[in-house]
DRENDO-1510 file (C-alpha; in Angstrom, 1 decimal, always signed):
<recs>
REC; n; res; u; v; w
REC; 1; MET; +62.4; +84.0; +150.8 .
REC; 2; TYR; +61.7; +85.8; +147.6 .
REC; 3; THR; +63.1; +89.1; +148.8 .
REC; 4; SER; +66.4; +87.4; +149.7 .
REC; 5; PHE; +66.6; +85.7; +146.4 .
REC; 6; ILE; +66.1; +88.9; +144.4 .
REC; 7; ILE; +68.7; +90.9; +146.3 .
REC; 8; LYS; +71.3; +88.1; +145.8 .
REC; 9; SER; +70.5; +88.0; +142.1 .
REC; 10; VAL; +71.9; +91.5; +141.7 .
REC; 11; PRO; +75.3; +90.8; +140.1 .
REC; 12; ILE; +78.2; +90.9; +142.6 .
REC; 13; VAL; +80.3; +92.2; +139.6 .
REC; 14; ALA; +78.2; +95.3; +139.5 .
REC; 15; ILE; +79.0; +96.2; +143.2 .
REC; 16; CYS; +82.7; +95.4; +142.6 .
REC; 17; MET; +82.7; +97.7; +139.5 .
REC; 18; LEU; +81.3; +100.6; +141.6 .
REC; 19; ILE; +83.9; +100.4; +144.3 .
REC; 20; GLY; +86.8; +99.1; +142.3 .
REC; 21; ILE; +87.5; +102.2; +140.2 .
REC; 22; SER; +91.1; +103.4; +140.5 .
REC; 23; THR; +93.8; +103.4; +137.9 .
REC; 24; TRP; +94.4; +103.4; +134.1 .
REC; 25; GLY; +94.4; +100.0; +132.4 .
REC; 26; GLN; +92.6; +96.7; +132.3 .
REC; 27; THR; +94.9; +95.1; +134.9 .
REC; 28; ASN; +94.9; +91.7; +136.6 .
REC; 29; HIS; +93.5; +90.0; +133.5 .
REC; 30; ARG; +95.8; +87.0; +134.0 .
REC; 31; GLN; +93.6; +84.5; +132.2 .
REC; 32; LEU; +92.8; +86.9; +129.4 .
REC; 33; ASP; +96.5; +87.7; +129.0 .
REC; 34; ASP; +97.2; +84.0; +128.8 .
REC; 35; TYR; +94.7; +83.7; +126.0 .
REC; 36; ILE; +96.3; +86.6; +124.2 .
REC; 37; THR; +99.7; +84.9; +124.5 .
REC; 38; THR; +98.2; +81.7; +123.1 .
REC; 39; ALA; +96.7; +83.6; +120.2 .
REC; 40; PHE; +100.1; +85.2; +119.5 .
REC; 41; ALA; +101.6; +81.7; +119.2 .
REC; 42; GLN; +98.8; +80.0; +117.3 .
REC; 43; ASN; +96.7; +82.5; +115.3 .
REC; 44; GLN; +96.9; +81.7; +111.6 .
REC; 45; GLY; +96.7; +85.3; +110.4 .
REC; 46; LEU; +99.5; +86.3; +112.6 .
REC; 47; LYS; +101.6; +83.4; +111.3 .
REC; 48; GLU; +101.1; +84.7; +107.8 .
REC; 49; GLN; +102.4; +88.1; +108.9 .
REC; 50; GLN; +105.4; +86.4; +110.5 .
REC; 51; PHE; +106.1; +84.6; +107.3 .
REC; 52; ASP; +106.2; +87.9; +105.5 .
REC; 53; LEU; +108.7; +89.1; +108.1 .
REC; 54; ASP; +110.8; +86.0; +107.5 .
REC; 55; ARG; +110.8; +86.7; +103.8 .
REC; 56; ALA; +111.9; +90.3; +104.5 .
REC; 57; MET; +114.8; +89.0; +106.6 .
REC; 58; ALA; +115.8; +86.6; +103.9 .
REC; 59; ALA; +115.8; +89.5; +101.4 .
REC; 60; LEU; +118.1; +91.5; +103.7 .
REC; 61; LYS; +120.5; +88.5; +103.9 .
REC; 62; GLU; +120.4; +88.3; +100.1 .
REC; 63; ALA; +121.3; +92.0; +99.8 .
REC; 64; GLN; +124.2; +91.5; +102.3 .
REC; 65; ALA; +125.5; +88.5; +100.3 .
REC; 66; MET; +126.0; +90.8; +97.3 .
REC; 67; TYR; +129.1; +92.2; +99.1 .
REC; 68; LEU; +130.7; +88.7; +99.1 .
REC; 69; PRO; +132.7; +87.1; +96.3 .
REC; 70; THR; +130.9; +85.0; +93.7 .
REC; 71; VAL; +132.6; +81.7; +92.7 .
REC; 72; SER; +131.4; +80.0; +89.6 .
REC; 73; LEU; +132.5; +76.9; +87.7 .
REC; 74; LEU; +132.4; +77.5; +83.9 .
REC; 75; GLY; +133.1; +75.1; +81.1 .
REC; 76; SER; +132.6; +74.6; +77.4 .
REC; 77; TYR; +133.4; +72.0; +74.8 .
REC; 78; THR; +133.5; +72.5; +71.0 .
REC; 79; LYS; +133.2; +69.8; +68.3 .
REC; 80; SER; +133.2; +71.2; +64.7 .
REC; 81; SER; +133.7; +70.3; +61.1 .
REC; 82; GLY; +133.7; +72.5; +58.0 .
REC; 83; GLY; +133.1; +76.2; +57.9 .
REC; 84; ARG; +135.5; +79.0; +57.2 .
REC; 85; THR; +139.2; +78.3; +57.0 .
REC; 86; ILE; +142.5; +80.2; +57.0 .
REC; 87; ASP; +144.8; +79.1; +54.1 .
REC; 88; VAL; +148.5; +79.3; +54.8 .
REC; 89; PRO; +150.8; +78.8; +51.7 .
REC; 90; VAL; +153.6; +77.1; +53.7 .
REC; 91; GLY; +154.7; +74.9; +50.7 .
REC; 92; ASP; +154.8; +77.7; +48.2 .
REC; 93; LEU; +156.9; +79.8; +50.6 .
REC; 94; VAL; +159.3; +77.2; +51.9 .
REC; 95; ASN; +159.7; +74.5; +49.2 .
REC; 96; PRO; +161.9; +76.6; +46.8 .
REC; 97; VAL; +164.2; +77.2; +49.7 .
REC; 98; TYR; +164.3; +73.6; +50.7 .
REC; 99; THR; +164.9; +72.5; +47.1 .
REC; 100; ALA; +167.9; +74.8; +46.8 .
REC; 101; LEU; +169.3; +73.5; +50.1 .
REC; 102; ASN; +169.0; +69.9; +49.0 .
REC; 103; GLN; +170.9; +70.8; +45.8 .
REC; 104; LEU; +173.6; +72.5; +47.7 .
REC; 105; THR; +174.0; +69.7; +50.2 .
REC; 106; ASN; +173.4; +67.0; +47.6 .
REC; 107; SER; +170.9; +65.4; +49.9 .
REC; 108; ASN; +167.2; +65.1; +50.7 .
REC; 109; LYS; +167.3; +66.4; +54.2 .
REC; 110; PHE; +164.8; +69.1; +53.5 .
REC; 111; PRO; +161.4; +67.6; +52.6 .
REC; 112; GLN; +158.8; +69.2; +50.4 .
REC; 113; LEU; +155.8; +70.7; +52.5 .
REC; 114; LYS; +152.2; +71.1; +51.6 .
REC; 115; ASN; +150.1; +74.2; +51.9 .
REC; 116; GLU; +148.1; +74.3; +55.1 .
REC; 117; SER; +144.4; +75.1; +55.7 .
REC; 118; PHE; +143.1; +75.7; +59.3 .
REC; 119; LEU; +139.5; +75.7; +60.4 .
REC; 120; LEU; +138.3; +78.9; +62.2 .
REC; 121; ASN; +136.0; +76.8; +64.4 .
REC; 122; PRO; +138.0; +74.8; +67.0 .
REC; 123; ASP; +137.5; +71.0; +66.8 .
REC; 124; ASN; +137.5; +68.9; +69.9 .
REC; 125; PHE; +138.4; +71.9; +72.0 .
REC; 126; TYR; +137.5; +72.4; +75.8 .
REC; 127; ASP; +137.8; +75.3; +78.2 .
REC; 128; ALA; +137.1; +74.8; +81.9 .
REC; 129; LYS; +137.7; +77.4; +84.6 .
REC; 130; VAL; +136.7; +78.6; +88.0 .
REC; 131; ARG; +135.8; +82.3; +88.0 .
REC; 132; THR; +135.8; +84.4; +91.2 .
REC; 133; SER; +134.3; +87.9; +91.0 .
REC; 134; LEU; +134.0; +90.6; +93.6 .
REC; 135; PRO; +132.3; +94.1; +93.4 .
REC; 136; LEU; +134.7; +96.8; +94.4 .
REC; 137; ILE; +132.5; +99.9; +93.8 .
REC; 138; ASN; +128.7; +99.5; +93.4 .
REC; 139; ALA; +126.4; +102.1; +95.1 .
REC; 140; GLU; +123.3; +100.1; +94.0 .
REC; 141; ILE; +124.3; +97.2; +96.3 .
REC; 142; ARG; +124.7; +99.6; +99.3 .
REC; 143; TYR; +121.3; +101.3; +98.8 .
REC; 144; ASN; +119.6; +98.0; +98.1 .
REC; 145; LYS; +120.8; +96.7; +101.4 .
REC; 146; LEU; +119.6; +99.9; +103.2 .
REC; 147; ILE; +116.2; +99.6; +101.6 .
REC; 148; LYS; +115.8; +96.0; +102.6 .
REC; 149; GLN; +116.6; +97.0; +106.2 .
REC; 150; GLN; +113.9; +99.5; +106.2 .
REC; 151; LEU; +111.4; +97.0; +104.7 .
REC; 152; ILE; +112.2; +94.7; +107.7 .
REC; 153; THR; +111.3; +97.5; +110.1 .
REC; 154; SER; +108.1; +98.1; +108.2 .
REC; 155; GLN; +107.1; +94.4; +108.3 .
REC; 156; GLN; +107.9; +94.2; +112.0 .
REC; 157; ALA; +105.6; +97.1; +112.5 .
REC; 158; ALA; +103.0; +95.3; +110.4 .
REC; 159; VAL; +103.2; +92.3; +112.6 .
REC; 160; ASN; +102.6; +94.5; +115.7 .
REC; 161; VAL; +99.7; +96.2; +113.9 .
REC; 162; TYR; +98.1; +92.8; +113.5 .
REC; 163; LYS; +98.9; +91.8; +117.1 .
REC; 164; ARG; +97.1; +94.9; +118.4 .
REC; 165; ALA; +94.1; +94.3; +116.2 .
REC; 166; LEU; +94.1; +90.7; +117.4 .
REC; 167; VAL; +94.3; +91.8; +121.1 .
REC; 168; LYS; +91.2; +94.0; +120.6 .
REC; 169; ASP; +89.3; +91.3; +118.8 .
REC; 170; ILE; +90.1; +88.8; +121.5 .
REC; 171; LYS; +89.1; +91.1; +124.3 .
REC; 172; THR; +85.9; +92.0; +122.5 .
REC; 173; ALA; +85.0; +88.3; +122.0 .
REC; 174; TYR; +85.9; +87.5; +125.6 .
REC; 175; TYR; +83.6; +90.2; +127.0 .
REC; 176; ARG; +80.8; +89.2; +124.5 .
REC; 177; TYR; +81.1; +85.6; +125.7 .
REC; 178; TYR; +80.9; +86.8; +129.3 .
REC; 179; GLN; +77.8; +88.9; +128.4 .
REC; 180; SER; +76.2; +85.8; +126.8 .
REC; 181; LEU; +76.8; +83.8; +130.0 .
REC; 182; GLN; +75.2; +86.6; +132.0 .
REC; 183; SER; +72.2; +86.5; +129.7 .
REC; 184; ILE; +71.8; +82.7; +130.3 .
REC; 185; ALA; +72.1; +83.3; +134.0 .
REC; 186; THR; +69.5; +86.0; +133.8 .
REC; 187; TYR; +67.0; +83.9; +131.9 .
REC; 188; ASN; +67.6; +80.9; +134.3 .
REC; 189; SER; +66.9; +83.2; +137.2 .
REC; 190; ALA; +63.7; +84.4; +135.4 .
REC; 191; MET; +62.7; +80.8; +134.8 .
REC; 192; THR; +63.1; +80.1; +138.5 .
REC; 193; LEU; +60.8; +83.0; +139.4 .
REC; 194; ILE; +58.2; +82.0; +136.8 .
REC; 195; LYS; +58.2; +78.4; +138.0 .
REC; 196; GLU; +57.6; +79.6; +141.5 .
REC; 197; ASN; +54.8; +81.8; +140.3 .
REC; 198; ILE; +53.2; +78.8; +138.5 .
REC; 199; ARG; +53.4; +76.8; +141.6 .
REC; 200; GLU; +51.8; +79.5; +143.7 .
REC; 201; ASN; +49.1; +80.2; +141.0 .
REC; 202; GLU; +48.3; +76.5; +140.9 .
REC; 203; SER; +48.0; +76.4; +144.7 .
REC; 204; MET; +45.7; +79.5; +144.7 .
REC; 205; LEU; +43.6; +78.0; +141.9 .
REC; 206; ARG; +43.1; +74.8; +143.9 .
REC; 207; ASN; +42.1; +76.9; +147.0 .
REC; 208; GLY; +39.7; +79.1; +145.0 .
REC; 209; MET; +41.7; +82.2; +145.6 .
REC; 210; ARG; +42.5; +82.9; +141.9 .
REC; 211; ASN; +41.0; +82.0; +138.6 .
REC; 212; GLY; +42.9; +80.2; +135.8 .
REC; 213; THR; +43.9; +83.4; +133.9 .
REC; 214; ALA; +47.0; +84.0; +136.0 .
REC; 215; LEU; +48.1; +80.4; +135.6 .
REC; 216; LEU; +47.8; +80.6; +131.9 .
REC; 217; ARG; +49.7; +83.8; +131.7 .
REC; 218; SER; +52.5; +82.5; +133.9 .
REC; 219; GLN; +52.7; +79.4; +131.6 .
REC; 220; THR; +52.9; +81.7; +128.6 .
REC; 221; GLU; +55.7; +83.6; +130.2 .
REC; 222; LYS; +57.5; +80.4; +130.9 .
REC; 223; GLU; +57.4; +79.4; +127.2 .
REC; 224; LYS; +58.5; +82.9; +126.1 .
REC; 225; THR; +61.4; +82.9; +128.6 .
REC; 226; ASN; +62.4; +79.4; +127.6 .
REC; 227; ALA; +62.6; +80.4; +123.9 .
REC; 228; ALA; +64.8; +83.4; +124.9 .
REC; 229; LEU; +67.0; +81.1; +127.0 .
REC; 230; ILE; +67.5; +78.7; +124.0 .
REC; 231; GLN; +68.4; +81.7; +121.8 .
REC; 232; ALA; +70.9; +82.9; +124.4 .
REC; 233; GLN; +72.5; +79.5; +124.7 .
REC; 234; HIS; +73.0; +79.4; +120.9 .
REC; 235; GLY; +74.5; +82.9; +121.1 .
REC; 236; THR; +76.9; +81.6; +123.7 .
REC; 237; GLN; +78.0; +78.8; +121.5 .
REC; 238; ASN; +78.6; +81.2; +118.6 .
REC; 239; ALA; +80.6; +83.5; +120.9 .
REC; 240; LYS; +82.7; +80.6; +122.2 .
REC; 241; SER; +83.4; +79.4; +118.6 .
REC; 242; TYR; +84.5; +82.8; +117.5 .
REC; 243; PHE; +86.8; +83.3; +120.5 .
REC; 244; ASN; +88.4; +79.8; +120.0 .
REC; 245; PHE; +88.7; +80.6; +116.3 .
REC; 246; LEU; +90.9; +83.6; +117.1 .
REC; 247; LEU; +93.1; +81.4; +119.3 .
REC; 248; ASN; +93.2; +78.7; +116.6 .
REC; 249; ARG; +91.8; +76.1; +119.0 .
REC; 250; PRO; +89.0; +73.6; +118.7 .
REC; 251; LEU; +85.8; +75.7; +118.5 .
REC; 252; GLN; +84.2; +74.0; +121.5 .
REC; 253; ASP; +87.1; +74.3; +123.9 .
REC; 254; THR; +86.2; +75.6; +127.3 .
REC; 255; ILE; +86.7; +79.3; +128.0 .
REC; 256; ILE; +87.7; +80.3; +131.6 .
REC; 257; VAL; +86.0; +83.6; +132.6 .
REC; 258; GLU; +87.3; +85.7; +135.5 .
REC; 259; PRO; +84.4; +87.8; +136.8 .
REC; 260; GLU; +86.9; +89.9; +138.9 .
REC; 261; ALA; +88.6; +90.8; +135.6 .
REC; 262; ILE; +85.3; +92.0; +134.2 .
REC; 263; ALA; +84.8; +94.1; +137.2 .
REC; 264; ASP; +88.2; +95.9; +136.8 .
REC; 265; ILE; +87.0; +99.2; +135.4 .
REC; 266; ILE; +88.6; +102.6; +135.8 .
REC; 267; ALA; +87.2; +106.0; +136.4 .
REC; 268; THR; +89.0; +108.2; +133.9 .
REC; 269; PRO; +91.4; +106.6; +131.4 .
REC; 270; ASP; +94.6; +108.5; +130.7 .
REC; 271; THR; +94.7; +109.5; +127.0 .
REC; 272; SER; +97.6; +111.8; +127.3 .
REC; 273; ALA; +99.9; +109.4; +125.4 .
REC; 274; GLY; +97.9; +110.1; +122.3 .
REC; 275; THR; +98.5; +108.0; +119.1 .
REC; 276; LYS; +102.3; +108.5; +118.7 .
REC; 277; GLN; +103.0; +104.9; +119.6 .
REC; 278; ARG; +100.8; +103.5; +116.7 .
REC; 279; GLU; +102.8; +101.1; +114.6 .
REC; 280; GLU; +100.9; +102.3; +111.5 .
REC; 281; LEU; +102.7; +105.7; +111.8 .
REC; 282; LYS; +106.0; +103.9; +112.1 .
REC; 283; GLN; +105.2; +102.0; +108.9 .
REC; 284; LEU; +104.5; +105.3; +107.1 .
REC; 285; ARG; +107.7; +106.9; +108.4 .
REC; 286; THR; +109.6; +103.8; +107.3 .
REC; 287; LEU; +108.0; +104.1; +103.9 .
REC; 288; GLN; +109.3; +107.7; +103.7 .
REC; 289; GLN; +112.8; +106.4; +104.4 .
REC; 290; VAL; +112.4; +103.7; +101.7 .
REC; 291; TYR; +111.5; +106.3; +99.1 .
REC; 292; THR; +114.4; +108.6; +100.2 .
REC; 293; LEU; +116.8; +105.7; +99.8 .
REC; 294; ASP; +115.3; +104.8; +96.4 .
REC; 295; TYR; +115.8; +108.4; +95.3 .
REC; 296; LYS; +119.4; +108.1; +96.2 .
REC; 297; LEU; +119.6; +104.8; +94.5 .
REC; 298; GLN; +118.5; +106.2; +91.2 .
REC; 299; ARG; +120.9; +109.1; +91.6 .
REC; 300; SER; +123.7; +106.7; +92.3 .
REC; 301; GLY; +123.6; +105.7; +88.6 .
REC; 302; PHE; +126.2; +108.4; +87.9 .
REC; 303; ILE; +128.7; +106.6; +90.1 .
REC; 304; PRO; +130.8; +104.1; +88.1 .
REC; 305; LYS; +130.7; +100.4; +89.0 .
REC; 306; LEU; +134.0; +98.6; +89.4 .
REC; 307; ASN; +134.4; +94.8; +89.7 .
REC; 308; THR; +137.4; +92.5; +89.8 .
REC; 309; PHE; +137.7; +88.9; +88.7 .
REC; 310; ILE; +140.1; +86.0; +88.4 .
REC; 311; ASP; +139.9; +82.9; +86.3 .
REC; 312; LEU; +141.8; +79.7; +87.0 .
REC; 313; GLY; +141.3; +77.0; +84.4 .
REC; 314; SER; +142.6; +74.9; +81.5 .
REC; 315; GLN; +141.9; +74.9; +77.8 .
REC; 316; GLY; +143.1; +72.7; +75.0 .
REC; 317; PHE; +142.3; +69.9; +72.5 .
REC; 318; ASP; +141.4; +66.3; +73.2 .
REC; 319; PHE; +141.0; +66.9; +76.9 .
REC; 320; ASN; +144.7; +67.1; +77.5 .
REC; 321; VAL; +145.8; +68.8; +80.7 .
REC; 322; ASN; +149.4; +69.9; +81.2 .
REC; 323; ASN; +151.5; +73.0; +81.9 .
REC; 324; LYS; +150.7; +74.4; +78.5 .
REC; 325; THR; +146.9; +74.1; +78.9 .
REC; 326; ARG; +146.6; +75.5; +82.4 .
REC; 327; TYR; +146.2; +79.3; +82.8 .
REC; 328; TYR; +145.0; +82.1; +85.0 .
REC; 329; LEU; +143.4; +85.4; +84.0 .
REC; 330; TRP; +142.9; +88.4; +86.2 .
REC; 331; GLY; +141.2; +91.7; +85.4 .
REC; 332; VAL; +138.9; +94.5; +86.4 .
REC; 333; ASN; +135.6; +95.6; +84.8 .
REC; 334; LEU; +134.5; +99.2; +84.8 .
REC; 335; GLN; +131.0; +100.4; +83.9 .
REC; 336; TRP; +130.1; +104.0; +83.8 .
REC; 337; ASP; +126.8; +105.0; +82.4 .
REC; 338; ILE; +127.5; +108.4; +81.0 .
REC; 339; PHE; +124.2; +108.8; +79.1 .
REC; 340; THR; +121.0; +106.8; +79.6 .
REC; 341; GLY; +118.4; +109.1; +78.0 .
REC; 342; GLY; +117.3; +110.5; +81.3 .
REC; 343; GLN; +116.0; +107.1; +82.7 .
REC; 344; ARG; +117.7; +107.6; +86.1 .
REC; 345; LYS; +116.5; +111.2; +86.3 .
REC; 346; TYR; +112.8; +110.2; +85.8 .
REC; 347; LYS; +113.0; +107.3; +88.1 .
REC; 348; ALA; +114.4; +109.6; +90.8 .
REC; 349; GLU; +111.5; +112.0; +90.2 .
REC; 350; GLN; +109.1; +109.1; +90.7 .
REC; 351; SER; +110.7; +108.3; +94.0 .
REC; 352; LYS; +110.5; +111.9; +95.1 .
REC; 353; ALA; +106.8; +112.0; +94.2 .
REC; 354; ASN; +106.2; +108.8; +96.2 .
REC; 355; PHE; +108.0; +110.4; +99.2 .
REC; 356; ASN; +105.7; +113.4; +99.0 .
REC; 357; ALA; +102.6; +111.1; +98.8 .
REC; 358; ALA; +103.8; +109.1; +101.8 .
REC; 359; THR; +104.3; +112.4; +103.7 .
REC; 360; ALA; +100.8; +113.5; +102.9 .
REC; 361; GLN; +99.4; +110.1; +103.9 .
REC; 362; LEU; +101.3; +110.2; +107.2 .
REC; 363; ASP; +99.8; +113.6; +108.0 .
REC; 364; GLN; +96.3; +112.4; +107.2 .
REC; 365; THR; +96.7; +109.2; +109.2 .
REC; 366; GLU; +97.9; +111.1; +112.2 .
REC; 367; GLN; +94.7; +113.2; +112.1 .
REC; 368; SER; +92.6; +110.2; +111.5 .
REC; 369; PHE; +94.0; +108.3; +114.5 .
REC; 370; GLN; +93.5; +111.4; +116.7 .
REC; 371; LEU; +89.9; +111.5; +115.6 .
REC; 372; GLN; +89.5; +107.8; +116.4 .
REC; 373; LEU; +91.0; +108.3; +119.8 .
REC; 374; ASP; +88.6; +111.2; +120.6 .
REC; 375; GLN; +85.6; +109.2; +119.4 .
REC; 376; ALA; +86.7; +106.1; +121.4 .
REC; 377; TYR; +87.1; +108.3; +124.5 .
REC; 378; HIS; +83.6; +109.8; +124.0 .
REC; 379; ASN; +82.2; +106.3; +123.5 .
REC; 380; TYR; +83.8; +105.2; +126.8 .
REC; 381; GLN; +82.2; +108.2; +128.6 .
REC; 382; SER; +78.9; +107.2; +127.1 .
REC; 383; ALA; +79.3; +103.6; +128.1 .
REC; 384; LYS; +80.3; +104.5; +131.6 .
REC; 385; ALA; +77.3; +106.8; +132.0 .
REC; 386; ALA; +75.1; +104.0; +130.6 .
REC; 387; TYR; +76.6; +101.5; +133.0 .
REC; 388; LYS; +76.0; +103.7; +136.1 .
REC; 389; SER; +72.4; +104.3; +134.9 .
REC; 390; VAL; +71.8; +100.6; +134.4 .
REC; 391; THR; +73.3; +99.8; +137.8 .
REC; 392; ALA; +70.7; +102.1; +139.4 .
REC; 393; GLN; +67.9; +100.7; +137.3 .
REC; 394; LEU; +68.8; +97.2; +138.4 .
REC; 395; GLN; +68.7; +98.1; +142.0 .
REC; 396; PHE; +65.3; +99.8; +141.6 .
REC; 397; ALA; +63.9; +97.0; +139.5 .
REC; 398; ALA; +64.9; +94.4; +142.2 .
REC; 399; LYS; +63.2; +96.4; +144.9 .
REC; 400; TYR; +60.2; +97.1; +142.8 .
REC; 401; TYR; +59.7; +93.4; +142.0 .
REC; 402; ASN; +60.0; +92.5; +145.7 .
REC; 403; ASP; +57.4; +95.1; +146.6 .
REC; 404; GLN; +55.1; +93.9; +143.8 .
REC; 405; LEU; +55.5; +90.3; +144.8 .
REC; 406; LYS; +54.4; +91.1; +148.4 .
REC; 407; ALA; +51.4; +93.0; +147.2 .
REC; 408; TYR; +50.5; +90.2; +144.8 .
REC; 409; ARG; +50.6; +87.6; +147.6 .
REC; 410; ALA; +48.4; +89.8; +149.7 .
REC; 411; GLY; +45.9; +90.0; +146.9 .
REC; 412; GLN; +46.4; +93.7; +146.3 .
REC; 413; LEU; +47.9; +93.4; +142.8 .
REC; 414; LEU; +46.9; +92.0; +139.4 .
REC; 415; TYR; +49.2; +89.3; +138.0 .
REC; 416; LEU; +49.8; +91.4; +134.9 .
REC; 417; GLU; +51.4; +94.0; +137.1 .
REC; 418; LEU; +53.7; +91.4; +138.7 .
REC; 419; ILE; +54.7; +90.2; +135.2 .
REC; 420; ASP; +55.5; +93.8; +134.3 .
REC; 421; ALA; +57.8; +94.1; +137.3 .
REC; 422; GLN; +59.4; +90.8; +136.5 .
REC; 423; ASP; +60.0; +91.8; +132.9 .
REC; 424; GLN; +61.6; +95.0; +134.1 .
REC; 425; LEU; +63.9; +93.1; +136.4 .
REC; 426; THR; +64.9; +90.7; +133.6 .
REC; 427; GLY; +65.5; +93.6; +131.2 .
REC; 428; ALA; +67.6; +95.4; +133.8 .
REC; 429; ARG; +69.8; +92.3; +134.3 .
REC; 430; LEU; +70.3; +91.9; +130.5 .
REC; 431; GLN; +71.1; +95.6; +130.2 .
REC; 432; MET; +73.7; +95.3; +133.0 .
REC; 433; ALA; +75.4; +92.4; +131.2 .
REC; 434; ASP; +75.4; +94.5; +128.0 .
REC; 435; ALA; +76.7; +97.6; +129.8 .
REC; 436; GLN; +79.5; +95.7; +131.4 .
REC; 437; ALA; +80.6; +94.3; +128.1 .
REC; 438; ASN; +80.3; +97.6; +126.3 .
REC; 439; LEU; +82.3; +99.4; +128.9 .
REC; 440; GLN; +85.1; +96.9; +128.7 .
REC; 441; ILE; +85.1; +96.9; +124.9 .
REC; 442; THR; +85.4; +100.7; +124.8 .
REC; 443; LEU; +88.4; +100.4; +127.1 .
REC; 444; ALA; +89.9; +97.8; +124.7 .
REC; 445; GLU; +89.3; +100.3; +121.8 .
REC; 446; LEU; +91.1; +103.1; +123.8 .
REC; 447; GLU; +93.9; +100.7; +124.4 .
REC; 448; ARG; +94.1; +99.8; +120.7 .
REC; 449; ASP; +93.9; +103.5; +119.6 .
REC; 450; GLN; +96.9; +104.4; +121.9 .
REC; 451; ALA; +98.8; +101.1; +121.3 .
REC; 452; THR; +99.4; +100.7; +125.0 .
REC; 453; TYR; +99.0; +96.9; +125.4 .
REC; 454; PRO; +102.4; +95.3; +126.0 .
REC; 455; ILE; +102.4; +93.0; +123.0 .
REC; 456; ASN; +106.2; +92.3; +123.1 .
REC; 457; ASN; +106.0; +91.2; +126.8 .
REC; 458; SER; +103.1; +89.0; +126.0 .
REC; 459; ASN; +104.7; +87.2; +123.1 .
</recs>
């Protein structure tokens, strides 16, 4: 009975992992992939990154809109009194002539006029118009648009960077949750063995075959294992909460675990792809393009700007509108900055320095990513070796416990030696769960370092 129980308690996953080693990748993780898709749709941090992308898209549309005409409604009204005037001596100039004419004609047909005084400030005057303006030549608008396009590319890469980090975090949390479940199962199995030992020790004590020491020790082991079980249960709750947090779900939502997915381990991962697909490198290359365009933008200050405009409106006094008040005005504006004190030159030098800094950062990042990939690969090899070692230890511990149990029942073994065998079996099972999780996590890190997870297909 006991031998059969111990052999069955060796995780089936371990056997599957030994015979199911074939190709590169953590495949057939359908449930896990569904969780990742859910996280792509609901994770709050990813939503923030998407909002930044939306903002970059709006900035590009703004830059494109600068090519279109601008139509504005302009109006002004002036009410004034006093101030400077223009004096026109109409009477002094005309009255002598009119007087002579009246004498010659013997009539009063030509009246006497007063001198006039006109205010310089218009009184009760309005001017309303619709102005349409359009840029004809403006290099700054062109380069501004190109820079905005590159910034969109950079932000899209930033979204993918966050997605890949999220994938690794979700997989790590998923495997840690599975590990915690295995720990609970291990302690429950140990509790079953301890309870059976207590039952046997009580029977032997009643029959005078054992003293009470073995019973007390087995009850002590029960309390110790129960405390470890409670701690493992709390760890499982924490692992569940963190996993659901990444998915932006209620923290106590149920997590479906596929043991066959945990068993899907490969022999030798293919790292030939390297780190060339990392979106961080794309971000830095895009940054180089931005600084190049900014350099050209600053140099474009030597190109003149040419705009055209047309005004359609009406202006006059007392809000009268007629053929005499209506008007149109068309023209062009030219701006050519011939001398700016070297401002453009120094801004261009800044852009060139930024480009050189981005180039150096790109080279350093490429080397850093290659170092990370090498370390992740070595970590995988270590985790794989540890897993194989723990698998053998678990098999030996199971057989050792069975042999010790038989010897104890035959009265050939002290109970302390049986407890030692039982502790070795429990420890081997816990190490197996930890080794399984670590092996899968190292694969997730390799996947992250090479940017091989199909994030676009999963979204």
